[in-house]
Backbone as CSV, one residue per row, in Angstrom:
resi,resn,N_x,N_y,N_z,CA_x,CA_y,CA_z,C_x,C_y,C_z
1,MET,83.162,96.972,125.805,83.237,95.189,125.760,84.088,94.868,124.829
2,PRO,85.130,94.120,125.436,86.242,93.880,124.163,85.870,92.799,122.743
3,ARG,85.980,92.605,121.993,85.948,91.742,120.896,86.140,90.145,121.497
4,SER,85.030,89.265,120.945,85.235,87.670,121.099,86.477,87.131,120.857
5,LEU,87.196,86.241,121.464,88.474,85.760,120.806,87.616,84.804,119.949
6,LYS,86.992,84.439,119.598,86.571,83.691,118.557,86.706,84.479,117.129
7,LYS,86.537,85.918,116.963,86.732,86.366,116.276,88.293,86.984,115.644
8,GLY,89.000,87.114,116.787,90.304,87.826,117.098,90.024,89.386,116.818
9,PRO,91.434,90.028,116.845,91.424,91.136,116.919,90.854,91.798,115.623
10,TYR,90.587,93.011,115.776,90.506,93.864,114.237,91.420,94.536,114.316
11,VAL,92.171,94.571,112.917,93.196,95.391,111.958,93.126,95.734,110.937
12,GLU,93.108,97.025,110.634,92.585,97.452,109.156,93.439,96.347,108.296
13,GLU,92.781,96.056,107.384,93.808,95.434,106.218,94.685,96.051,105.439
14,ILE,94.406,97.439,104.969,94.967,98.287,104.414,96.336,98.974,105.275
15,LEU,95.922,98.901,106.565,97.225,98.957,107.232,98.305,98.307,107.119
16,LEU,97.465,96.888,107.253,99.002,95.615,107.289,99.165,95.773,105.373
17,LYS,98.814,95.691,104.650,98.737,96.229,103.118,100.256,96.859,103.168
18,LYS,99.719,98.249,104.064,101.024,99.458,103.586,102.134,99.217,104.201
19,ILE,102.474,98.346,105.496,103.487,97.644,106.231,104.098,96.823,105.545
20,ALA,103.513,95.599,104.511,104.039,94.562,104.380,105.088,94.643,103.562
21,GLY,106.731,93.849,104.064,107.241,93.975,103.278,108.235,94.991,103.834
22,LYS,107.979,96.044,104.226,108.711,97.220,104.359,109.281,97.067,105.939
23,LYS,110.586,97.873,105.855,111.385,97.835,107.268,111.037,99.121,107.965
24,PRO,110.470,98.878,109.469,110.555,99.908,110.238,111.554,100.996,109.996
25,GLY,110.945,101.933,109.848,111.753,103.638,110.153,111.878,104.021,108.499
26,SER,111.733,102.880,107.567,111.778,103.345,106.198,111.292,104.157,105.575
27,LEU,109.633,104.245,106.402,108.656,104.925,105.589,108.593,105.983,106.509
28,PRO,108.097,107.238,105.520,107.596,108.162,106.640,106.076,108.149,107.340
29,ALA,105.471,108.905,108.183,104.416,108.517,108.873,103.284,107.883,107.645
30,ILE,102.684,106.916,108.015,101.671,106.261,107.626,100.363,107.167,107.936
31,LYS,99.868,107.939,107.094,98.275,108.623,106.956,97.119,107.295,107.736
32,THR,96.876,107.356,108.678,95.397,106.858,108.522,94.501,107.516,109.447
33,TRP,93.058,107.009,109.363,92.118,107.646,110.361,91.147,106.183,110.720
34,ALA,92.205,105.529,110.745,91.118,104.214,111.349,91.438,103.659,112.746
35,ARG,90.933,104.966,113.390,91.269,104.747,115.241,91.086,103.798,115.674
36,ARG,89.938,102.960,115.263,89.712,101.461,116.273,90.636,100.502,115.783
37,SER,91.326,100.604,114.854,92.121,99.237,114.294,93.366,99.053,115.588
38,GLN,93.519,97.913,116.235,94.378,97.222,117.004,95.422,97.101,116.702
39,ILE,96.753,97.203,117.390,97.918,97.268,116.927,98.718,95.924,117.358
40,SER,99.149,95.472,116.396,99.143,94.267,116.081,100.973,94.127,116.106
41,PRO,101.438,92.959,115.921,103.053,92.907,116.690,103.606,93.482,115.595
42,GLU,103.216,93.251,113.937,103.998,93.319,112.684,103.945,95.085,112.981
43,MET,103.288,95.644,113.281,103.089,97.234,113.244,104.497,97.949,114.287
44,VAL,105.084,97.135,115.353,106.155,97.709,116.146,107.254,98.383,114.900
45,GLY,107.982,99.518,115.402,108.782,100.445,114.817,108.261,101.289,113.939
46,PHE,106.995,100.922,113.258,106.416,101.865,111.923,105.699,103.241,112.960
47,THR,105.840,104.234,112.353,105.151,105.298,112.891,103.854,105.301,112.345
48,PHE,102.825,106.211,112.676,101.278,106.082,112.153,101.101,107.606,112.448
49,GLY,100.410,108.270,111.340,99.970,109.685,111.369,98.488,109.238,111.539
50,VAL,98.088,109.129,113.081,96.468,109.169,113.368,95.806,109.904,113.211
51,HIS,94.953,110.200,112.789,93.900,111.452,112.897,92.863,111.694,114.012
52,ASN,93.318,112.706,114.678,92.403,113.314,115.786,91.243,113.783,115.825
53,GLY,90.548,114.074,114.295,89.157,114.887,114.013,89.728,116.165,113.023
54,ARG,90.977,116.649,113.884,91.645,117.834,113.260,92.702,117.982,112.315
55,GLN,93.794,116.921,112.968,95.018,116.776,112.140,95.316,115.396,112.582
56,HIS,96.701,114.889,111.801,97.306,113.849,112.163,98.505,113.770,113.143
57,LEU,98.388,113.421,114.135,99.206,113.179,114.933,100.448,112.114,114.796
58,ASP,101.358,112.252,114.697,102.578,111.183,114.232,102.464,110.018,115.791
59,VAL,102.165,108.699,115.599,102.594,107.790,117.033,103.162,106.755,116.348
60,LEU,104.505,106.776,116.991,105.535,105.735,117.051,105.192,104.265,117.880
61,VAL,104.878,103.541,116.958,104.478,102.056,117.898,105.629,101.179,118.166
62,THR,105.331,100.979,119.747,106.442,100.290,120.276,105.877,98.946,120.867
63,GLU,106.527,97.917,121.568,106.050,96.488,122.187,105.111,96.892,123.121
64,ASP,104.925,97.754,123.454,103.902,98.077,125.003,102.986,98.409,124.792
65,MET,102.719,98.595,123.132,101.318,99.290,122.526,100.621,97.931,121.743
66,VAL,100.814,96.945,121.440,100.534,95.841,121.124,99.172,95.426,121.361
67,GLY,98.316,95.446,120.981,96.766,94.821,121.807,95.749,95.934,121.814
68,HIS,96.383,97.123,122.233,95.827,98.529,122.576,95.214,99.203,120.548
69,ARG,94.632,100.283,120.988,93.611,100.398,119.597,95.179,101.878,119.286
70,LEU,94.571,102.324,118.040,95.689,103.250,117.821,94.981,104.678,118.154
71,GLY,93.882,104.884,118.316,93.201,106.120,119.047,93.486,106.224,120.080
72,GLU,94.209,105.539,121.045,94.475,106.102,122.207,95.602,106.277,122.206
73,PHE,96.118,106.830,121.618,97.487,107.324,121.102,97.564,108.507,120.727
74,ALA,96.392,108.982,120.023,96.298,110.351,119.487,94.933,110.761,120.385
75,LEU,95.216,111.826,121.122,94.007,112.028,121.745,93.249,113.523,121.199
76,THR,92.078,113.556,121.139,91.007,114.447,120.449,90.855,115.831,121.451
77,ARG,90.865,115.468,122.476,90.508,116.809,123.236,92.456,117.637,123.715
78,LYS,92.413,118.821,123.779,93.517,119.425,124.217,92.882,119.861,125.665
79,PHE,94.238,119.644,126.438,94.121,119.790,128.283,94.632,121.295,128.186
80,VAL,93.410,122.352,128.722,94.256,123.501,129.019,94.202,123.600,130.612
81,ARG,95.395,123.842,131.064,95.508,123.566,132.771,94.535,124.718,133.650
82,HIS,94.322,123.934,134.617,93.279,125.021,135.691,93.831,125.613,136.313
83,GLY,93.053,126.769,136.896,93.581,128.194,137.398,93.618,129.253,136.668
84,GLY,93.909,130.401,137.403,93.967,131.724,136.498,95.265,132.679,136.900
85,LYS,94.678,133.572,137.065,95.511,134.288,137.879,96.628,134.051,138.928
86,MET,95.999,133.653,139.823,96.322,132.777,141.099,97.327,131.776,140.703
87,GLN,97.228,130.930,140.082,98.072,129.928,139.529,99.433,130.255,138.751
88,LYS,99.214,131.507,137.998,100.282,132.062,137.346,101.173,132.635,138.323
89,GLU,100.846,133.073,139.127,101.468,133.906,140.177,102.709,132.807,141.239
90,ILE,101.596,131.636,141.391,102.422,130.773,141.852,103.357,130.016,141.017
91,GLU,102.936,129.910,139.803,103.965,129.302,138.825,105.169,130.383,139.034
92,MET,104.693,131.078,138.767,106.230,132.255,138.482,106.889,132.563,140.031
93,LYS,106.419,132.327,140.930,107.279,132.380,142.431,107.950,131.330,142.276
94,ALA,107.371,129.876,141.802,108.299,128.574,142.127,109.596,128.886,141.423
95,LYS,109.148,129.429,139.868,110.224,129.413,139.109,111.085,130.259,139.314
96,GLU,111.226,131.411,140.160,112.373,132.366,140.804,112.867,131.819,141.647
97,ALA,112.421,130.896,142.771,112.783,130.321,143.672,113.910,129.223,142.934
98,GLU,113.635,128.823,142.048,114.251,127.413,141.321,115.542,128.265,140.454
99,ILE,115.858,129.068,140.023,116.672,129.869,139.084,117.264,130.665,140.390
100,ALA,116.861,130.972,141.640,117.965,131.524,142.656,118.527,130.755,143.035
101,SER,118.271,129.113,143.417,118.481,128.124,143.867,119.773,127.777,142.617
102,ALA,119.422,127.448,141.933,120.461,127.401,140.666,121.560,128.097,140.816
103,GLN,121.549,129.325,140.974,122.778,130.330,140.918,123.471,130.145,141.972
104,ALA,122.800,129.942,143.437,123.256,130.188,144.701,124.123,128.649,144.361
105,ALA,124.160,127.340,143.727,124.687,126.360,143.906,125.633,126.844,143.002
106,LYS,125.611,127.172,141.726,126.970,127.876,140.670,127.616,128.498,141.301
107,GLY,127.358,129.254,142.315,128.066,130.173,142.758,128.869,129.682,143.944
108,ALA,128.495,128.552,144.702,129.460,127.614,145.732,130.344,126.960,144.881
109,ALA,129.875,126.604,143.648,130.618,125.652,143.145,132.028,126.604,142.507
110,ALA,131.587,127.826,142.243,132.649,128.627,141.641,133.380,128.836,142.828
111,ASP,133.307,129.299,144.066,134.047,129.473,145.157,135.024,128.022,145.523
112,ALA,134.360,127.157,145.514,135.145,125.837,145.812,136.226,125.539,144.705
113,SER,135.882,125.919,143.764,136.904,125.844,142.700,138.149,127.038,142.905
114,ALA,138.101,128.378,143.415,138.897,129.135,143.400,139.751,128.911,144.717
115,LYS,139.125,128.621,145.847,139.977,127.912,146.932,141.088,127.276,146.594
116,LYS,141.226,126.167,145.741,141.809,124.924,145.446,142.821,125.624,144.485
């Protein structure tokens, strides 16, 4: 449930103090554990090191992120792809086919330049 409009957005005061009077890009990543803090327009351009429970992940704030929470951009779980041996074989065949088509295109381009 979103926060009421009467209260306004929740932004950590400490984060605002750290970026007050500074230029975006002039600071190294600002480490924070405040995943629940909303991104305000003043934060655009700054890089925050948002803690995901294990390490700080660098998040460069853009205009599209305003209104979202910092924690949305520092995932806490790592996705391990599905499939096992069969999936690996399928990917290897696809990669080999891609390499073969690239070599064929390169050979055709070399033949065309040799004819000129």
